[in-house]
N, C-alpha and C positions, 0 to 999 in steps of 0.2 A: 503495500499499501504505500501511496504516495505523501509525503507532508510537506508543508513549508513552515519555516521558522523566520519569522521576522523581529529582529532586534533593534531596539532604538536606545540609540545612545544616550548616556546620561551627561551630566554637566562637565564630568572629567574624562569621559570616552576618548576623546582624542589622545589625551596623556596617557590614559592606563591601555591603549589599544598599542601604542608603541612597546610597551613592556611584554604585553601577553600574546601579541601576534604569533611568535614561533610557536608556543603551545597551542593555539588555536590552529593553525596551521598542520600541526603534526596531527591533530584529530580529523580534521578534514582530509588528509591525504588518507589516513588508516580506513576512512569511511570509503574513499575513493576506490582503495585496494580492494574492498568489499564489493565493489560494483554497486555499491549503495548511493553514492553520491551523484545528483543529477548537476546541479550548478550551485555556484556560492560566491558571493562577492558583497563588498560594501556600496551604498548607496552613493550615485556620484556627488550629491549635495552633502556627504559627509554627516548624515544623520542616524546611520544605521546599518544594519547587513541582511541579506536574504540568504537562506539556505534552504535549496530543494533537494530533499532525499527520502530513500526508501528505508521502511521499517516493518515490523511484523504486525505493529498494533499501535494504537493511540498511547498505550501506556509506554511502550518502548520508546517512541518518540520523543516523549516528554520527558523521559529519564535520560535520554541522550542528551537533549537539548539542555536540561537543569544542569549536567555535567561539563559543559562548554565553558572553557576558560573565560570567555567574555561574558559568560552569566555569573559564574562564580568570583571573578573579579571585579566586577562592577563596571565594565565596559557598557553595558546595557541597563537602563534604567528600568526597562520592561521589555518584556518580550511574549510573542505568542506563537503557538505551536498549532496548525490546523491542518486536517486532512485536505488534501490538493487531489483535483483530477486534472491530469494532462489532457488537452485536446490536441494541440500542435505543438510540435511537430508529433506526429502519430509514432508511437513506439515501436 
């Protein structure tokens, strides 16, 4: 099942992002190695990030998101994980 994680940066997001980026990217690389990462990246206006990934359940997706270094380290002041239906491009 596909999910989207939207993380919105807090007031110290830019500062903390620099420190936590290596560990954040390491987790994304591990997810990609499992063929579960669809896409990920920051918003161009520097207000947060988007991650689209596969998980077996909503619970698994939430647990994965809660363990993200940007969540744990305070880059994101808030985040959401939602089920996502990909229409285009066709899988």
